[in-house]
Backbone as a printed PyTorch tensor [residue, N CA C, xyz], in Angstrom:
tensor([[[-38.2500, -21.2290,  39.8360],
         [-38.0820, -22.1080,  38.7050],
         [-36.5930, -22.2300,  38.4210]],

        [[-36.2300, -23.4060,  37.9560],
         [-34.8410, -23.6650,  37.5890],
         [-34.8270, -24.4210,  36.2740]],

        [[-33.7410, -24.2710,  35.5400],
         [-33.5220, -25.0410,  34.3170],
         [-32.3980, -26.0110,  34.6180]],

        [[-32.6300, -27.2800,  34.3300],
         [-31.6210, -28.3090,  34.6140],
         [-31.2560, -29.0270,  33.3290]],

        [[-29.9550, -29.1270,  33.0960],
         [-29.4350, -29.9020,  31.9770],
         [-28.8990, -31.1930,  32.5640]],

        [[-29.4750, -32.3070,  32.1820],
         [-29.0580, -33.6100,  32.6900],
         [-30.2570, -34.4150,  33.1500]],

        [[-30.0050, -35.6580,  33.5160],
         [-31.0700, -36.5090,  34.0170],
         [-31.5610, -35.9820,  35.3530]],

        [[-32.8300, -36.1670,  35.6090],
         [-33.4260, -35.6490,  36.8320],
         [-33.3570, -36.6720,  37.9550]],

        [[-32.9290, -36.2320,  39.1230],
         [-33.0220, -37.1120,  40.2860],
         [-34.4740, -37.1430,  40.7710]],

        [[-34.7940, -38.1270,  41.5620],
         [-36.1330, -38.1660,  42.1550],
         [-36.2960, -36.9580,  43.0740]],

        [[-37.4370, -36.2940,  42.9630],
         [-37.6920, -35.1520,  43.8360],
         [-39.1860, -34.8800,  43.8530]],

        [[-39.5750, -33.9350,  44.6710],
         [-40.9720, -33.5160,  44.7440],
         [-41.2670, -32.3590,  43.8040]],

        [[-40.2940, -31.9640,  43.0110],
         [-40.4830, -30.8470,  42.0950],
         [-41.2630, -31.2890,  40.8650]],

        [[-42.0070, -30.3710,  40.2990],
         [-42.6810, -30.5910,  39.0160],
         [-41.6560, -30.3240,  37.9300]],

        [[-41.8080, -30.9930,  36.7990],
         [-40.8350, -30.8370,  35.7100],
         [-41.5320, -30.8630,  34.3660]],

        [[-40.9740, -30.1040,  33.4310],
         [-41.4180, -30.1540,  32.0430],
         [-40.1760, -30.2740,  31.1730]],

        [[-40.1420, -31.3060,  30.3570],
         [-39.0110, -31.4840,  29.4380],
         [-39.1170, -30.4410,  28.3320]],

        [[-38.0290, -29.7250,  28.1240],
         [-37.9910, -28.6750,  27.1130],
         [-37.3050, -29.1300,  25.8320]],

        [[-36.5080, -30.1720,  25.9330],
         [-35.7800, -30.6700,  24.7750],
         [-34.5910, -31.4770,  25.2320]],

        [[-33.6250, -31.6140,  24.3440],
         [-32.4100, -32.3670,  24.6510],
         [-31.2440, -31.7510,  23.8910]],

        [[-30.0550, -31.9360,  24.4440],
         [-28.8500, -31.3310,  23.8780],
         [-27.9010, -32.4170,  23.3900]],

        [[-27.4000, -32.2370,  22.1840],
         [-26.4550, -33.1820,  21.5990],
         [-25.0490, -32.9300,  22.1090]],

        [[-24.2580, -34.0120,  22.2380],
         [-22.8240, -33.9290,  22.5160],
         [-22.1050, -34.4340,  21.2740]],

        [[-21.1160, -33.6670,  20.8080],
         [-20.5140, -33.9290,  19.5020],
         [-18.9870, -33.8880,  19.5590]],

        [[-18.3770, -34.5520,  18.5780],
         [-16.9310, -34.4800,  18.3570],
         [-16.7180, -33.5060,  17.2010]],

        [[-15.7380, -32.6280,  17.3530],
         [-15.5060, -31.5950,  16.3490],
         [-14.0140, -31.3230,  16.2010]],

        [[-13.6660, -30.7640,  15.0490],
         [-12.2920, -30.3690,  14.7880],
         [-12.2380, -29.3330,  13.6860]],

        [[-11.0900, -28.7070,  13.5530],
         [-10.8970, -27.6740,  12.5350],
         [-10.6400, -28.3180,  11.1740]],

        [[-11.0510, -27.6490,  10.1040],
         [-10.7270, -28.1540,   8.7700],
         [ -9.2190, -28.3960,   8.5900]],

        [[ -8.3900, -27.5590,   9.2090],
         [ -6.9370, -27.7450,   9.0810],
         [ -6.4850, -29.0440,   9.7440]],

        [[ -7.1000, -29.4190,  10.8580],
         [ -6.7650, -30.6840,  11.5150],
         [ -7.1460, -31.8520,  10.6040]],

        [[ -8.3540, -31.8090,  10.0340],
         [ -8.8020, -32.9010,   9.1760],
         [ -7.9490, -33.0070,   7.9150]],

        [[ -7.4970, -31.8820,   7.3680],
         [ -6.6300, -31.9090,   6.1820],
         [ -5.3010, -32.5780,   6.5060]],

        [[ -4.8080, -32.3620,   7.7070],
         [ -3.5090, -32.9060,   8.1130],
         [ -3.6080, -34.3490,   8.6200]],

        [[ -4.6730, -34.6840,   9.3380],
         [ -4.7380, -35.9710,  10.0540],
         [ -5.8600, -36.8920,   9.5960]],

        [[ -6.7440, -36.4080,   8.7540],
         [ -7.8790, -37.2170,   8.3240],
         [ -9.0130, -37.1780,   9.3260]],

        [[-10.1290, -37.8200,   8.9470],
         [-11.3310, -37.8440,   9.7800],
         [-11.5590, -39.2410,  10.3390]],

        [[-11.8010, -39.3610,  11.6140],
         [-12.1410, -40.6870,  12.1400],
         [-13.5140, -41.1070,  11.6080]],

        [[-13.6460, -42.3830,  11.2370],
         [-14.9210, -42.9050,  10.7580],
         [-15.6610, -43.6710,  11.8490]],

        [[-14.9550, -44.0040,  12.9230],
         [-15.5320, -44.7700,  14.0290],
         [-14.8700, -44.2920,  15.3240]],

        [[-15.6080, -44.2940,  16.4350],
         [-15.0090, -43.8540,  17.7030],
         [-13.7390, -44.6090,  18.0850]],

        [[-13.6330, -45.8780,  17.7210],
         [-12.4250, -46.6290,  18.0560],
         [-11.1950, -46.0890,  17.3290]],

        [[-11.3720, -45.3260,  16.2640],
         [-10.2540, -44.7160,  15.5470],
         [ -9.7160, -43.4680,  16.2590]],

        [[-10.3840, -43.0260,  17.3040],
         [ -9.9000, -41.8530,  18.0320],
         [ -8.5400, -42.1000,  18.6760]],

        [[ -8.1840, -43.3550,  18.8920],
         [ -6.8530, -43.6550,  19.4490],
         [ -5.7410, -43.2530,  18.4800]],

        [[ -6.0700, -43.0870,  17.2180],
         [ -5.1040, -42.6720,  16.1970],
         [ -5.0850, -41.1530,  16.0300]],

        [[ -5.8800, -40.4400,  16.8180],
         [ -6.0110, -38.9890,  16.6870],
         [ -5.6150, -38.2950,  17.9810]],

        [[ -5.2620, -37.0290,  17.8320],
         [ -4.9810, -36.1870,  18.9900],
         [ -6.3010, -35.5990,  19.4670]],

        [[ -6.6610, -35.9140,  20.6860],
         [ -7.9040, -35.4030,  21.2600],
         [ -7.5850, -34.3850,  22.3420]],

        [[ -8.4190, -33.3940,  22.4450],
         [ -8.2470, -32.3310,  23.4240],
         [ -9.0230, -32.7290,  24.6700]],

        [[ -8.3330, -32.8800,  25.7680],
         [ -8.9250, -33.4240,  26.9860],
         [ -9.3480, -32.2990,  27.9200]],

        [[-10.5990, -32.3400,  28.3410],
         [-11.0810, -31.3930,  29.3640],
         [-10.8840, -32.0590,  30.7170]],

        [[ -9.9720, -31.5310,  31.5020],
         [ -9.5970, -32.1580,  32.7710],
         [-10.6440, -31.9740,  33.8600]],

        [[-11.5690, -31.0310,  33.6970],
         [-12.6020, -30.8140,  34.7040],
         [-13.7160, -31.8470,  34.6160]],

        [[-13.7410, -32.6430,  33.5690],
         [-14.7620, -33.6890,  33.4510],
         [-14.5850, -34.7290,  34.5390]],

        [[-15.6620, -35.4140,  34.8370],
         [-15.6320, -36.4440,  35.8720],
         [-14.6200, -37.5380,  35.5290]],

        [[-14.5650, -37.9150,  34.2610],
         [-13.6090, -38.9380,  33.7980],
         [-12.8380, -38.3710,  32.6100]],

        [[-11.7960, -37.5680,  32.8500],
         [-11.0400, -36.9840,  31.7380],
         [-10.4700, -38.0770,  30.8330]],

        [[-10.5490, -37.8310,  29.5450],
         [-10.0060, -38.7980,  28.5980],
         [-10.9290, -39.9670,  28.3060]],

        [[-12.1890, -39.8590,  28.7080],
         [-13.1800, -40.8790,  28.3780],
         [-14.3860, -40.1860,  27.7550]],

        [[-14.6770, -40.5450,  26.5060],
         [-15.8200, -39.9800,  25.7930],
         [-16.8210, -41.1010,  25.5540]],

        [[-18.0990, -40.7790,  25.6580],
         [-19.1560, -41.7740,  25.4990],
         [-19.8020, -41.6570,  24.1260]],

        [[-20.0740, -42.8150,  23.5210],
         [-20.7090, -42.8950,  22.2090],
         [-21.7910, -43.9670,  22.2300]],

        [[-22.6490, -43.9520,  21.2060],
         [-23.5950, -45.0400,  20.9660],
         [-22.9550, -45.9230,  19.9070]],

        [[-22.5800, -47.1190,  20.2930],
         [-21.9620, -48.0630,  19.3650],
         [-22.7770, -49.3460,  19.4080]],

        [[-23.2650, -49.7630,  18.2490],
         [-24.1360, -50.9430,  18.1520],
         [-25.3370, -50.8200,  19.0830]],

        [[-25.8920, -49.6100,  19.1740],
         [-27.0960, -49.3770,  19.9590],
         [-26.9010, -49.3100,  21.4580]],

        [[-25.6510, -49.3250,  21.9210],
         [-25.3810, -49.2990,  23.3580],
         [-24.3990, -48.1750,  23.6850]],

        [[-24.5280, -47.5760,  24.8720],
         [-23.5300, -46.5760,  25.2640],
         [-22.1940, -47.2570,  25.5490]],

        [[-21.1360, -46.7230,  24.9360],
         [-19.7990, -47.2690,  25.1410],
         [-18.8440, -46.1290,  25.4230]],

        [[-17.9360, -46.3580,  26.3520],
         [-16.9160, -45.3660,  26.6830],
         [-15.6640, -45.6800,  25.8900]],

        [[-15.0880, -44.6520,  25.2870],
         [-13.8640, -44.7800,  24.4960],
         [-12.8040, -43.9100,  25.1580]],

        [[-11.6460, -44.4890,  25.4110],
         [-10.5300, -43.7180,  25.9770],
         [ -9.8530, -42.9420,  24.8550]],

        [[ -9.5970, -41.6680,  25.1350],
         [ -8.9360, -40.7950,  24.1720],
         [ -7.7340, -40.1480,  24.8460]],

        [[ -6.8050, -39.6810,  24.0280],
         [ -5.5970, -39.0450,  24.5570],
         [ -5.1480, -37.9470,  23.6030]],

        [[ -4.3550, -37.0590,  24.1460],
         [ -3.7940, -35.9820,  23.3520],
         [ -2.9010, -35.1220,  24.2190]],

        [[ -2.0900, -34.3150,  23.5760],
         [ -1.1210, -33.4970,  24.2950],
         [ -1.7520, -32.2770,  24.9610]],

        [[ -2.8670, -31.7870,  24.4190],
         [ -3.4790, -30.5730,  24.9700],
         [ -4.5540, -30.9530,  25.9720]],

        [[ -4.4060, -30.4350,  27.2000],
         [ -5.3640, -30.6820,  28.2850],
         [ -5.6820, -29.3460,  28.9420]],

        [[ -6.9420, -29.1600,  29.3030],
         [ -7.3440, -27.9250,  29.9670],
         [ -8.5950, -28.1780,  30.8000]],

        [[ -8.7490, -27.3660,  31.8370],
         [ -9.9780, -27.4600,  32.6120],
         [-11.0180, -26.4490,  32.1260]],

        [[-10.6710, -25.6100,  31.1570],
         [-11.5690, -24.5750,  30.6480],
         [-12.0410, -24.9140,  29.2370]],

        [[-13.3480, -24.8600,  29.0420],
         [-13.8760, -25.1500,  27.7080],
         [-13.4260, -24.1090,  26.6850]],

        [[-13.2430, -22.8590,  27.0880],
         [-12.7780, -21.8550,  26.1300],
         [-11.4080, -22.2340,  25.5680]],

        [[-10.5560, -22.8300,  26.3940],
         [ -9.2450, -23.2890,  25.9200],
         [ -9.3940, -24.4770,  24.9870]],

        [[-10.3070, -25.3750,  25.3170],
         [-10.5680, -26.5270,  24.4480],
         [-11.0270, -26.0430,  23.0790]],

        [[-11.9440, -25.0950,  23.0600],
         [-12.4450, -24.5770,  21.7910],
         [-11.3480, -23.8740,  20.9980]],

        [[-10.5410, -23.0690,  21.6700],
         [ -9.4510, -22.3700,  20.9790],
         [ -8.4570, -23.3640,  20.3990]],

        [[ -8.1170, -24.3980,  21.1440],
         [ -7.1810, -25.4120,  20.6480],
         [ -7.7550, -26.1270,  19.4320]],

        [[ -9.0310, -26.4500,  19.4690],
         [ -9.6550, -27.1310,  18.3260],
         [ -9.6860, -26.2180,  17.1070]],

        [[-10.0570, -24.9670,  17.2920],
         [-10.1010, -24.0160,  16.1720],
         [ -8.7370, -23.9060,  15.5010]],

        [[ -7.6660, -23.9840,  16.2960],
         [ -6.3190, -23.8480,  15.7570],
         [ -5.7180, -25.1800,  15.2970]],

        [[ -6.5360, -26.2150,  15.2220],
         [ -6.0920, -27.4740,  14.6280],
         [ -5.2370, -28.3550,  15.5170]],

        [[ -5.3030, -28.1640,  16.8450],
         [ -4.4750, -28.9690,  17.7440],
         [ -5.0570, -30.3420,  18.0390]],

        [[ -6.3150, -30.5550,  17.6840],
         [ -6.9200, -31.8570,  17.9240],
         [ -8.4270, -31.8050,  17.8600]],

        [[ -9.0360, -32.9080,  18.2760],
         [-10.4880, -33.0450,  18.2670],
         [-11.0400, -32.7440,  19.6580]],

        [[-12.1720, -32.0720,  19.7060],
         [-12.8360, -31.7720,  20.9590],
         [-14.1530, -32.5140,  21.0780]],

        [[-14.6870, -32.5200,  22.2890],
         [-15.9640, -33.1730,  22.5820],
         [-16.7450, -32.2180,  23.4700]],

        [[-17.9470, -31.8370,  23.0440],
         [-18.6750, -30.7760,  23.7340],
         [-20.1540, -30.8510,  23.4090]],

        [[-20.9820, -30.2290,  24.2500],
         [-22.3720, -30.0370,  23.8440],
         [-22.4190, -29.1390,  22.5970]],

        [[-23.2550, -29.5060,  21.6530],
         [-23.3340, -28.7520,  20.4020],
         [-23.7630, -27.3090,  20.6250]],

        [[-24.6370, -27.0630,  21.5900],
         [-25.1160, -25.6910,  21.7850],
         [-23.9810, -24.7400,  22.1270]],

        [[-22.8940, -25.2550,  22.7110],
         [-21.7820, -24.3900,  23.0790],
         [-20.8770, -24.0540,  21.8940]],

        [[-20.9320, -24.8660,  20.8380],
         [-20.0580, -24.6080,  19.6840],
         [-20.8280, -24.3630,  18.3950]],

        [[-22.1530, -24.2650,  18.4640],
         [-22.9700, -24.0830,  17.2550],
         [-22.4440, -22.9090,  16.4250]],

        [[-22.0790, -21.8110,  17.0630],
         [-21.5810, -20.6430,  16.3270],
         [-20.2720, -20.9650,  15.6100]],

        [[-19.4290, -21.8070,  16.1770],
         [-18.1680, -22.1890,  15.5200],
         [-18.4370, -23.0610,  14.2880]],

        [[-19.4320, -23.9350,  14.4000],
         [-19.8290, -24.7730,  13.2610],
         [-20.4260, -23.8850,  12.1730]],

        [[-21.3450, -23.0150,  12.5590],
         [-22.0010, -22.1320,  11.5890],
         [-21.0030, -21.2270,  10.8730]],

        [[-19.9250, -20.8260,  11.5760],
         [-18.9010, -19.9520,  10.9820],
         [-17.8400, -20.7320,  10.2100]],

        [[-17.9440, -22.0790,  10.1950],
         [-16.9850, -22.8930,   9.4540],
         [-15.6450, -23.0610,  10.1520]],

        [[-15.5520, -22.6870,  11.4190],
         [-14.2840, -22.8080,  12.1460],
         [-14.0190, -24.2440,  12.5930]],

        [[-15.0890, -24.9950,  12.8390],
         [-14.9700, -26.4140,  13.1770],
         [-16.0390, -27.1900,  12.4140]],

        [[-15.7760, -28.4850,  12.2640],
         [-16.7180, -29.3910,  11.6080],
         [-16.9670, -30.5760,  12.5230]],

        [[-18.1690, -31.1260,  12.4220],
         [-18.5400, -32.2730,  13.2490],
         [-18.1230, -33.5760,  12.5780]],

        [[-17.7470, -34.5550,  13.4050],
         [-17.4590, -35.9100,  12.9230],
         [-18.1320, -36.9080,  13.8710]],

        [[-18.2590, -38.1140,  13.4150],
         [-18.8140, -39.2130,  14.2100],
         [-20.2480, -38.9470,  14.6670]],

        [[-21.0060, -38.1830,  13.8780],
         [-22.3670, -37.8250,  14.2830],
         [-23.2730, -39.0500,  14.4070]],

        [[-23.0160, -40.0970,  13.6370],
         [-23.8530, -41.2920,  13.7290],
         [-23.5920, -42.0970,  15.0030]],

        [[-22.5710, -41.7190,  15.7660],
         [-22.2280, -42.4050,  17.0200],
         [-22.4700, -41.5240,  18.2560]],

        [[-23.1450, -40.3890,  18.0750],
         [-23.3690, -39.4810,  19.2010],
         [-24.0600, -40.2140,  20.3490]],

        [[-23.6710, -39.8950,  21.5790],
         [-24.3760, -40.4860,  22.7210],
         [-25.8040, -39.9550,  22.7950]],

        [[-26.6070, -40.5960,  23.5970],
         [-27.9850, -40.1300,  23.7790],
         [-27.9670, -38.6610,  24.1910]],

        [[-28.8450, -37.8650,  23.6210],
         [-28.8890, -36.4480,  23.9960],
         [-29.1760, -36.2710,  25.4830]],

        [[-28.6440, -35.1810,  26.0310],
         [-28.8300, -34.8570,  27.4430],
         [-30.1260, -34.0580,  27.5660]],

        [[-31.0600, -34.5080,  28.4160],
         [-32.3290, -33.7880,  28.5250],
         [-32.1760, -32.4400,  29.2320]],

        [[-33.0640, -31.5240,  28.8660],
         [-33.1300, -30.2270,  29.5370],
         [-34.5700, -30.0430,  30.0120]],

        [[-34.7200, -29.7080,  31.2970],
         [-36.0280, -29.5690,  31.9200],
         [-36.1560, -28.2340,  32.6370]],

        [[-37.3890, -27.7710,  32.7280],
         [-37.7340, -26.6980,  33.6540],
         [-38.2860, -27.3750,  34.9000]],

        [[-37.8460, -26.9230,  36.0760],
         [-38.2840, -27.4890,  37.3550],
         [-38.8990, -26.3870,  38.2050]],

        [[-39.9350, -26.7460,  38.9390],
         [-40.5490, -25.7880,  39.8490],
         [-41.2770, -26.5260,  40.9570]],

        [[-41.5330, -25.7820,  42.0080],
         [-42.2810, -26.3270,  43.1320],
         [-43.7270, -25.8870,  42.9770]],

        [[-44.6260, -26.8440,  43.0000],
         [-46.0490, -26.5300,  42.8440],
         [-46.5380, -25.7560,  44.0530]],

        [[-47.2720, -24.6860,  43.7890],
         [-47.8330, -23.8740,  44.8630],
         [-49.1580, -23.2800,  44.4310]],

        [[-49.9220, -22.8350,  45.3760],
         [-51.2540, -22.3090,  45.0490],
         [-51.1840, -21.0860,  44.1390]],

        [[-50.3000, -20.1700,  44.4420],
         [-50.2950, -18.9030,  43.7070],
         [-49.3990, -18.9310,  42.4710]],

        [[-48.6400, -19.9800,  42.2930],
         [-47.6570, -19.9510,  41.2070],
         [-48.0930, -20.6560,  39.9350]],

        [[-49.1350, -21.4570,  39.9560],
         [-49.4110, -22.3060,  38.7980],
         [-49.7100, -21.5210,  37.5230]],

        [[-50.4750, -20.4490,  37.5710],
         [-50.7590, -19.6610,  36.3660],
         [-49.4960, -18.9740,  35.8610]],

        [[-48.6950, -18.4490,  36.7910],
         [-47.4430, -17.7960,  36.4010],
         [-46.4720, -18.8100,  35.7990]],

        [[-46.3940, -19.9640,  36.4080],
         [-45.4880, -21.0100,  35.9070],
         [-45.9120, -21.4400,  34.5200]],

        [[-47.2130, -21.6950,  34.3330],
         [-47.6960, -22.1120,  33.0110],
         [-47.3850, -21.0500,  31.9540]],

        [[-47.6110, -19.7820,  32.3010],
         [-47.3400, -18.7050,  31.3470],
         [-45.8530, -18.6470,  31.0010]],

        [[-44.9980, -18.7780,  32.0130],
         [-43.5570, -18.7480,  31.7570],
         [-43.1230, -19.9510,  30.9300]],

        [[-43.6360, -21.1430,  31.2470],
         [-43.2800, -22.3380,  30.4850],
         [-43.7210, -22.2150,  29.0360]],

        [[-44.8910, -21.6640,  28.7950],
         [-45.3600, -21.4540,  27.4210],
         [-44.4330, -20.5070,  26.6770]],

        [[-44.0430, -19.4130,  27.3340],
         [-43.1240, -18.4540,  26.7190],
         [-41.7640, -19.1020,  26.4570]],

        [[-41.2570, -19.8230,  27.4420],
         [-39.9590, -20.4840,  27.3090],
         [-39.9730, -21.4800,  26.1580]],

        [[-40.9970, -22.3060,  26.0900],
         [-41.1000, -23.3070,  25.0270],
         [-41.1910, -22.6480,  23.6540]],

        [[-41.8670, -21.5070,  23.5640],
         [-41.9980, -20.8380,  22.2660],
         [-40.7070, -20.1380,  21.8400]],

        [[-39.8640, -19.7360,  22.7930],
         [-38.6420, -19.0040,  22.4640],
         [-37.4250, -19.8970,  22.2920]],

        [[-37.3930, -21.0290,  22.9820],
         [-36.2400, -21.9280,  22.8740],
         [-36.2710, -22.6650,  21.5450]],

        [[-35.1300, -22.7930,  20.9340],
         [-35.0150, -23.5590,  19.6980],
         [-34.0180, -24.6590,  19.9270]],

        [[-34.4920, -25.7510,  20.5360],
         [-33.5940, -26.8450,  20.9080],
         [-33.5620, -27.9600,  19.8720]],

        [[-34.2920, -27.8050,  18.7770],
         [-34.3830, -28.8970,  17.7990],
         [-33.0320, -29.2840,  17.1920]],

        [[-32.1920, -28.3040,  16.9240],
         [-30.9300, -28.6010,  16.2360],
         [-29.7400, -28.6310,  17.1800]],

        [[-29.9660, -28.6070,  18.4770],
         [-28.8580, -28.6010,  19.4270],
         [-28.7730, -29.9210,  20.1310]]])
């Protein structure tokens, strides 16, 4: 069994959708006090954004604008290929970050960062359990999927 975050390619594997993960824009209260809060993704050009260079398209963030996915170009002085560096820079007020919410939920809960532009979030990224159907595995797979579904709390992520 495997857990996959993202859209599923065509395959012969069985799949069960477990939920979906939000991608959010966030920043430190100190950044917002100094620079204000963007009210629309197009206002990000007026803000310092923290760029993750390991992304497929660094400096391009996707949003839902007028019901359609739209890419917005962002820029900023701080760039890193490591998400831990992106998070540290955001916590210290160097700019706005873009990340899956599940990776920063603890920072939000602790008040270190706040979310903005939530009404423009892109479509959530699906998360699935995948497995290969076999004669001896179906009862075990069902039992594991039931346990996984009961333990995962993906509603707020």
